[in-house]
C-alpha positions as CSV (number, residue, x, y, z in Angstrom):
1,M,-32.3,16.5,22.3
2,T,-30.0,14.4,24.6
3,V,-29.1,10.8,23.6
4,S,-27.6,8.1,25.8
5,S,-24.7,6.1,24.5
6,A,-25.6,3.1,26.6
7,N,-25.9,0.8,23.6
8,K,-22.6,-1.1,23.6
9,A,-22.5,-1.6,19.8
10,G,-24.6,0.7,17.7
11,I,-23.0,2.6,14.8
12,V,-19.3,3.2,14.5
13,V,-18.1,6.0,12.3
14,V,-14.4,5.8,11.2
15,G,-13.1,9.2,9.9
16,G,-12.4,12.7,10.9
17,G,-13.6,15.0,8.2
18,Q,-16.8,16.5,6.7
19,A,-18.4,13.2,5.8
20,A,-17.9,11.7,9.3
21,A,-19.4,14.8,11.0
22,Q,-22.3,14.9,8.6
23,L,-23.1,11.3,9.1
24,I,-23.4,11.7,12.8
25,E,-25.5,14.8,12.5
26,T,-27.9,13.2,10.1
27,L,-28.2,10.0,12.2
28,R,-29.5,12.0,15.1
29,Y,-31.6,14.2,12.8
30,E,-33.2,11.1,11.4
31,G,-34.1,9.9,14.8
32,Y,-31.4,7.2,15.4
33,A,-31.2,6.8,19.2
34,G,-28.6,4.1,19.5
35,G,-25.0,4.4,20.4
36,I,-22.6,6.2,18.1
37,T,-18.8,6.0,18.3
38,L,-16.5,8.2,16.3
39,V,-13.0,6.9,15.6
40,G,-10.5,9.4,14.2
41,D,-6.7,9.1,13.7
42,E,-6.1,12.8,14.2
43,P,-6.1,14.2,17.7
44,G,-9.0,16.7,17.2
45,L,-12.6,16.6,16.3
46,P,-13.7,16.6,12.6
47,Y,-12.8,20.0,11.0
48,Q,-13.1,21.8,7.7
49,R,-10.2,21.4,5.3
50,P,-11.0,24.1,2.6
51,P,-9.9,27.0,4.9
52,L,-6.6,25.4,5.6
53,S,-5.2,26.7,2.3
54,K,-6.8,30.1,2.8
55,Q,-7.9,31.7,6.1
56,Y,-6.1,29.3,8.4
57,L,-2.8,29.5,6.4
58,A,-3.0,33.3,6.6
59,G,-3.4,33.1,10.4
60,A,-6.9,34.7,10.2
61,R,-8.7,31.8,12.0
62,A,-8.0,29.8,15.1
63,P,-8.2,26.0,15.1
64,D,-11.5,25.9,17.0
65,W,-13.1,27.9,14.2
66,L,-12.4,25.0,11.8
67,L,-14.5,22.5,13.8
68,Y,-17.7,21.4,12.1
69,R,-19.2,20.9,15.6
70,P,-17.8,21.8,19.0
71,S,-17.2,19.1,21.6
72,A,-20.5,20.0,23.3
73,F,-22.4,18.8,20.3
74,Y,-21.0,15.3,20.5
75,A,-21.5,15.2,24.3
76,R,-25.1,16.4,23.9
77,H,-25.9,13.7,21.4
78,G,-24.3,10.8,23.2
79,V,-21.4,10.3,20.7
80,D,-18.3,8.6,22.1
81,T,-15.2,10.1,20.5
82,L,-12.0,8.0,20.2
83,L,-9.5,10.5,18.8
84,G,-5.8,10.2,17.9
85,V,-6.1,6.5,17.2
86,A,-6.5,4.8,13.9
87,A,-8.7,1.8,13.1
88,S,-6.4,-0.9,12.0
89,A,-8.7,-3.8,11.1
90,I,-12.3,-4.8,10.5
91,D,-13.7,-8.2,11.5
92,R,-16.8,-8.3,9.4
93,A,-17.9,-11.7,10.7
94,A,-17.7,-10.7,14.3
95,H,-18.8,-7.1,13.7
96,R,-15.8,-5.6,15.5
97,I,-13.0,-3.2,14.6
98,T,-9.5,-3.2,16.0
99,L,-7.7,0.0,16.9
100,A,-4.0,0.7,16.4
101,D,-3.6,0.6,20.2
102,G,-5.1,-2.9,20.4
103,R,-8.5,-2.0,21.7
104,T,-11.6,-3.5,19.9
105,I,-15.0,-2.0,19.4
106,A,-18.2,-3.8,18.5
107,Y,-20.6,-2.4,15.9
108,D,-24.0,-3.2,14.6
109,Q,-23.4,-1.1,11.5
110,L,-20.2,0.6,10.3
111,A,-19.6,3.8,8.4
112,I,-16.3,4.4,6.7
113,A,-15.4,8.0,6.0
114,T,-11.6,7.8,6.0
115,G,-11.0,10.3,3.2
116,C,-7.7,10.7,1.5
117,R,-4.0,11.3,2.2
118,V,-1.5,13.4,0.2
119,R,0.3,11.9,-2.7
120,K,4.0,12.1,-1.8
121,L,6.7,13.3,-4.1
122,S,8.8,10.4,-5.3
123,V,12.0,11.7,-6.8
124,P,15.6,11.3,-5.8
125,G,16.4,13.4,-2.8
126,A,12.8,13.7,-1.6
127,E,13.5,11.4,1.4
128,V,16.5,13.5,2.5
129,C,14.7,16.8,2.1
130,D,11.5,15.6,3.6
131,V,12.8,16.2,7.1
132,G,11.6,19.8,7.6
133,G,12.1,20.7,4.0
134,V,9.2,19.3,2.0
135,H,5.8,20.3,3.2
136,Y,2.3,19.0,2.2
137,L,-1.0,20.6,3.0
138,R,-3.8,18.3,4.2
139,T,-4.1,18.7,8.0
140,I,-4.0,21.4,10.7
141,A,-0.6,20.0,11.7
142,D,0.6,20.4,8.1
143,V,-0.4,24.1,8.0
144,D,1.0,24.8,11.5
145,R,4.4,23.5,10.2
146,I,4.2,25.7,7.1
147,R,3.2,28.8,9.1
148,A,6.2,28.2,11.4
149,R,8.5,28.3,8.4
150,L,6.9,31.3,6.8
151,T,8.3,33.6,9.5
152,T,11.8,33.2,7.9
153,A,11.0,31.9,4.4
154,R,11.1,34.5,1.5
155,R,11.2,32.2,-1.6
156,V,8.4,29.7,-1.8
157,V,8.2,27.0,-4.5
158,I,4.9,25.1,-4.9
159,I,5.0,21.9,-6.9
160,G,1.5,21.4,-8.4
161,G,-0.8,23.8,-10.2
162,G,-4.1,22.4,-9.1
163,F,-6.6,24.0,-6.7
164,I,-4.5,23.6,-3.6
165,G,-1.3,24.9,-5.3
166,L,-3.0,27.9,-6.7
167,E,-4.9,28.8,-3.5
168,V,-1.7,28.6,-1.5
169,A,0.1,30.7,-4.1
170,A,-2.5,33.4,-4.0
171,M,-2.5,33.6,-0.2
172,L,1.3,33.6,0.2
173,V,2.0,36.2,-2.5
174,Q,-0.4,38.5,-0.8
175,L,1.5,37.9,2.4
176,G,4.6,39.2,0.7
177,H,6.4,36.0,-0.3
178,T,8.1,35.4,-3.6
179,V,6.1,32.5,-5.1
180,T,6.9,30.1,-8.0
181,V,4.4,27.4,-9.1
182,L,5.8,24.4,-11.0
183,E,3.2,22.4,-13.0
184,A,4.2,19.3,-14.9
185,Q,1.4,19.7,-17.5
186,D,1.2,22.4,-20.2
187,R,-1.3,24.5,-18.1
188,V,-2.6,25.0,-14.6
189,L,-5.7,23.1,-13.4
190,P,-5.1,20.6,-16.2
191,R,-7.7,18.0,-15.2
192,V,-10.5,20.2,-14.1
193,V,-11.1,23.2,-16.4
194,A,-10.9,24.1,-20.1
195,P,-7.9,26.0,-21.4
196,L,-9.7,29.3,-21.5
197,V,-10.4,29.1,-17.7
198,A,-6.9,27.9,-17.0
199,E,-5.4,30.7,-19.0
200,F,-7.5,33.2,-17.1
201,F,-6.3,32.0,-13.7
202,S,-2.7,31.8,-14.9
203,H,-2.9,35.4,-16.0
204,Q,-4.4,36.5,-12.7
205,H,-1.6,34.8,-10.7
206,Q,1.1,36.3,-12.9
207,R,-0.5,39.7,-12.6
208,H,-0.2,39.4,-8.8
209,G,3.5,38.4,-9.0
210,V,3.3,34.6,-9.0
211,R,5.8,33.0,-11.4
212,I,4.1,30.0,-13.1
213,V,6.3,27.4,-14.9
214,T,4.4,24.8,-16.9
215,G,5.9,21.7,-18.4
216,A,8.1,21.6,-15.3
217,H,8.9,17.9,-14.6
218,V,10.7,17.7,-11.2
219,V,13.3,15.0,-11.3
220,G,15.2,15.6,-8.0
221,L,15.6,17.6,-4.8
222,R,18.8,18.7,-3.1
223,V,19.7,20.5,0.1
224,G,21.0,23.9,-1.1
225,P,23.0,26.6,0.7
226,E,21.8,27.7,4.1
227,Q,19.3,24.8,4.2
228,T,17.4,25.9,1.2
229,R,15.9,23.3,-1.1
230,E,17.0,23.1,-4.7
231,I,14.4,21.7,-7.1
232,V,15.8,20.2,-10.2
233,C,13.7,19.9,-13.4
234,A,14.1,17.6,-16.4
235,D,15.1,20.5,-18.6
236,G,18.0,21.4,-16.3
237,E,16.3,24.4,-14.7
238,R,16.9,24.7,-11.0
239,H,14.7,26.5,-8.5
240,L,15.8,27.5,-5.0
241,A,13.3,27.6,-2.2
242,D,13.3,28.6,1.5
243,L,10.1,26.7,1.7
244,L,8.9,23.9,-0.6
245,I,5.2,22.9,-0.7
246,V,4.0,19.9,-2.7
247,G,0.4,19.6,-3.9
248,I,0.3,16.9,-6.5
249,G,-3.0,15.2,-5.5
250,V,-4.3,12.7,-3.0
251,L,-4.8,9.0,-2.6
252,P,-7.9,7.4,-1.0
253,N,-7.6,5.8,2.3
254,V,-9.1,2.4,1.4
255,E,-6.5,0.0,2.9
256,L,-8.8,-0.7,5.9
257,A,-11.7,-1.6,3.6
258,Q,-9.5,-3.7,1.2
259,A,-8.0,-5.7,4.0
260,A,-11.5,-6.5,5.2
261,G,-12.5,-7.8,1.7
262,L,-14.8,-4.9,0.7
263,A,-15.1,-4.4,-3.0
264,C,-13.0,-1.5,-4.3
265,D,-12.8,0.1,-7.8
266,R,-9.5,-0.4,-9.6
267,A,-9.9,2.7,-11.7
268,S,-10.9,5.3,-9.1
269,G,-9.3,3.5,-6.2
270,G,-12.3,4.0,-3.9
271,I,-14.6,1.7,-1.9
272,I,-17.4,0.7,-4.2
273,V,-20.9,1.9,-3.0
274,D,-24.3,2.0,-4.6
275,E,-26.6,5.0,-4.9
276,Y,-27.5,4.5,-1.2
277,A,-23.8,4.6,-0.1
278,R,-23.9,0.8,0.7
279,S,-20.7,-1.1,0.3
280,S,-20.5,-4.8,-0.7
281,D,-21.2,-5.6,2.9
282,A,-24.9,-4.8,3.8
283,H,-23.8,-3.6,7.3
284,I,-21.2,-1.1,6.1
285,V,-21.6,2.2,4.3
286,A,-18.9,4.5,2.9
287,A,-19.0,8.2,2.1
288,G,-16.8,11.0,1.0
289,D,-13.4,11.0,-0.7
290,C,-12.8,7.3,-0.1
291,A,-16.0,6.1,-1.7
292,S,-16.5,5.2,-5.4
293,Q,-20.1,5.8,-6.5
294,P,-22.0,5.0,-9.7
295,H,-21.1,7.2,-12.6
296,P,-24.3,8.8,-14.0
297,R,-23.3,8.3,-17.7
298,S,-20.6,5.7,-18.1
299,G,-22.1,2.9,-16.1
300,G,-18.9,2.6,-14.1
301,H,-17.8,4.2,-10.9
302,M,-16.3,7.6,-10.0
303,R,-14.7,9.1,-6.9
304,L,-15.3,12.8,-6.0
305,E,-13.1,14.9,-3.8
306,T,-15.5,17.7,-2.9
307,V,-17.2,19.1,0.2
308,H,-20.5,18.9,-1.5
309,N,-20.1,15.2,-2.2
310,A,-18.9,14.5,1.4
311,V,-22.0,16.3,2.8
312,E,-24.6,14.8,0.5
313,Q,-23.2,11.2,0.3
314,A,-22.9,11.2,4.1
315,R,-26.6,12.2,4.4
316,T,-27.5,9.4,2.1
317,A,-25.3,6.9,4.1
318,A,-26.9,8.0,7.4
319,T,-30.4,7.6,6.1
320,T,-29.5,4.1,4.8
321,L,-28.2,3.2,8.2
322,C,-31.6,4.3,9.6
323,G,-33.4,1.9,7.3
324,K,-34.5,4.4,4.7
325,E,-33.5,4.5,1.1
326,V,-32.9,8.0,-0.3
327,P,-30.7,7.8,-3.4
328,Y,-27.8,10.2,-3.9
329,R,-28.3,11.8,-7.3
330,Q,-26.9,15.3,-7.6
331,A,-24.6,17.1,-10.0
332,P,-21.2,17.4,-8.2
333,W,-19.9,20.9,-7.5
334,V,-16.8,22.5,-6.1
335,W,-15.5,26.0,-5.5
336,S,-12.1,27.7,-5.3
337,D,-11.3,31.2,-3.9
338,Q,-8.2,32.9,-5.3
339,Y,-7.6,36.6,-4.7
340,A,-11.0,38.3,-5.2
341,L,-12.1,35.6,-7.6
342,R,-14.4,32.7,-6.8
343,L,-14.6,29.8,-9.3
344,Q,-17.7,27.7,-8.9
345,A,-17.8,24.5,-11.0
346,V,-20.8,22.2,-11.3
347,G,-21.2,19.1,-13.4
348,M,-18.6,16.9,-15.2
349,I,-16.9,18.1,-18.3
350,E,-15.8,14.7,-19.6
351,G,-17.4,14.0,-23.0
352,A,-18.0,17.7,-23.8
353,D,-17.6,18.7,-27.4
354,T,-18.8,22.3,-27.3
355,E,-17.9,25.2,-25.0
356,V,-20.1,28.3,-24.8
357,L,-18.8,31.5,-23.2
358,R,-21.1,33.8,-21.3
359,G,-19.7,37.2,-20.3
360,D,-16.2,38.6,-20.8
361,P,-13.1,37.2,-19.0
362,A,-11.5,40.6,-19.2
363,T,-14.1,41.9,-16.7
364,G,-13.3,39.1,-14.2
365,K,-16.9,37.8,-14.4
366,F,-17.8,35.1,-16.9
367,S,-19.1,31.5,-17.2
368,L,-18.1,28.7,-19.5
369,F,-20.7,26.1,-20.3
370,Y,-19.9,22.6,-21.5
371,F,-22.2,20.7,-23.8
372,Q,-22.2,17.3,-25.5
373,D,-24.2,18.0,-28.7
374,E,-27.1,19.9,-27.3
375,R,-27.0,18.4,-23.8
376,L,-25.7,20.6,-20.9
377,L,-22.9,18.8,-19.0
378,A,-21.3,21.4,-16.7
379,A,-20.4,25.0,-16.1
380,H,-17.5,26.9,-14.7
381,C,-18.5,30.2,-13.3
382,V,-16.1,33.0,-12.2
383,N,-17.7,35.6,-10.0
384,R,-21.1,34.8,-11.4
385,S,-22.8,33.0,-8.5
386,A,-26.3,33.4,-10.0
387,D,-25.2,31.4,-13.1
388,F,-23.8,28.7,-10.9
389,A,-26.9,28.5,-8.7
390,A,-29.2,28.2,-11.6
391,T,-27.0,25.8,-13.6
392,R,-26.8,23.5,-10.5
393,R,-30.5,23.3,-10.5
394,L,-30.8,22.9,-14.2
395,L,-28.5,19.9,-14.0
396,N,-30.2,18.4,-11.0
397,E,-33.7,18.8,-12.6
398,D,-32.4,17.7,-16.1
399,I,-33.7,20.9,-17.6
400,A,-32.5,21.8,-21.1
401,L,-30.4,24.9,-21.9
402,T,-29.7,26.0,-25.4
403,H,-26.4,27.3,-26.6
404,A,-28.0,30.6,-27.4
405,Q,-29.4,31.0,-23.9
406,A,-26.1,30.0,-22.3
407,A,-24.3,32.7,-24.4
408,D,-26.7,35.5,-23.7
409,A,-25.5,37.2,-20.5
410,T,-28.8,39.1,-20.3
411,F,-30.9,36.0,-20.2
412,E,-31.7,34.9,-16.7
413,L,-31.1,31.2,-16.4
414,S,-33.5,31.0,-13.4
415,Q,-36.4,31.6,-15.9
416,L,-36.0,28.0,-17.0
417,L,-36.6,26.6,-13.5
418,P,-40.1,25.4,-12.5
419,A,-41.8,27.4,-9.9
420,R,-41.2,24.8,-7.1
421,V,-37.5,25.2,-7.7
422,R,-37.5,29.0,-8.2
423,L,-39.0,29.3,-4.7
424,R,-35.7,28.0,-3.3
425,F,-33.5,29.8,-5.8
426,D,-32.5,32.8,-3.7
427,Q,-31.6,30.7,-0.6
428,P,-27.8,31.0,0.1
429,W,-25.4,28.1,0.4
430,P,-24.9,27.0,3.1
431,P,-28.6,27.6,3.9
432,R,-28.0,28.4,7.5
433,S,-25.3,30.3,9.4
434,R,-22.6,28.3,11.2
435,S,-24.0,29.2,14.6
436,A,-27.5,28.2,13.6
437,M,-26.3,24.9,12.2
438,T,-24.4,24.3,15.4
439,N,-27.5,24.8,17.5
440,N,-29.9,23.1,15.2
441,L,-30.0,19.8,17.0
């Protein structure tokens, strides 16, 4: 269908990632025919970030492949795109936003999907070394700069042993670089997996030639010989790098919302929204990494940095803007590809007091289930996609799983699902190909 953008106000979407793109797609899918304006501070259209640390870093994909939707999609659906310019202020009373270049845009309703930015390294010497020497990985431009340095860099040091750090390490060691990962905690992936899973991935990286140093507290950076970077740790150990990449987390981009007086959560740092993605202003929704949604167990709020959350919360936000109320209640999930291994994690492990192993880590295929008493909370599945798919549905349907069933690798978890859910069990994720999705509307 073709939609006119003649409406002078309509809905303004601020952001340039998965949530922004999904919001726009769902608005049109739900029948919204008014004007839509997309405001993004990056120069290009919304694109995928997960491949940045994998296929795009390796040079296996072109920038256009990363786009969620091509430019023709936005033109066909009457979406005005204002790219390369940030939104600098929201006037909630007048229903207008101001752009960094001084222009103003009216809105009837506003969607904030501003995502996150990288957390910068703050140690002595970081400022001096930051000019061409310290690299972060969040945008296409970031990866382009890293790839330019890879042509001459032999020794790569990565500060941070989370998903980004380990994915980059896996890719670069396979490209022939000498890679060292420095992690401040006593194990990799310290906040997201159990020690057993962390030990498995640490071993896999070491087997491929990655040096992993835990308990490595970086206290300073220096410019070394021949423009190398010297990373100084608290224990006195020094590491020389031709290329230094920092992956120590992200910070939500909520300053625009805070300045406008929207309620934000002190603990998670995100814009507070309800189960319908509504902010404290009835005319404004928020979705994705920048939003802080109700926690299903604690009664507080939580912020999720996953593609799944960006997609589903954006769908909820769009339906809310269309005057419908479809609550967002799904178990969060995330994945990480490293070498020939795929880790798929679903649920939240906080509060777990029992871990149940299914399969043998020595085979490279296993799942670890997390329980609180007898209640299933989460699962981390390595190369066991059927376990992940079934557990995701068990959690969403609130279906019980016993410790014995979880431990028995011969027991098919899908047997526990009701027929109406089993009918959908074999559908892949994503449910449609990229080309089919692109041509769907």
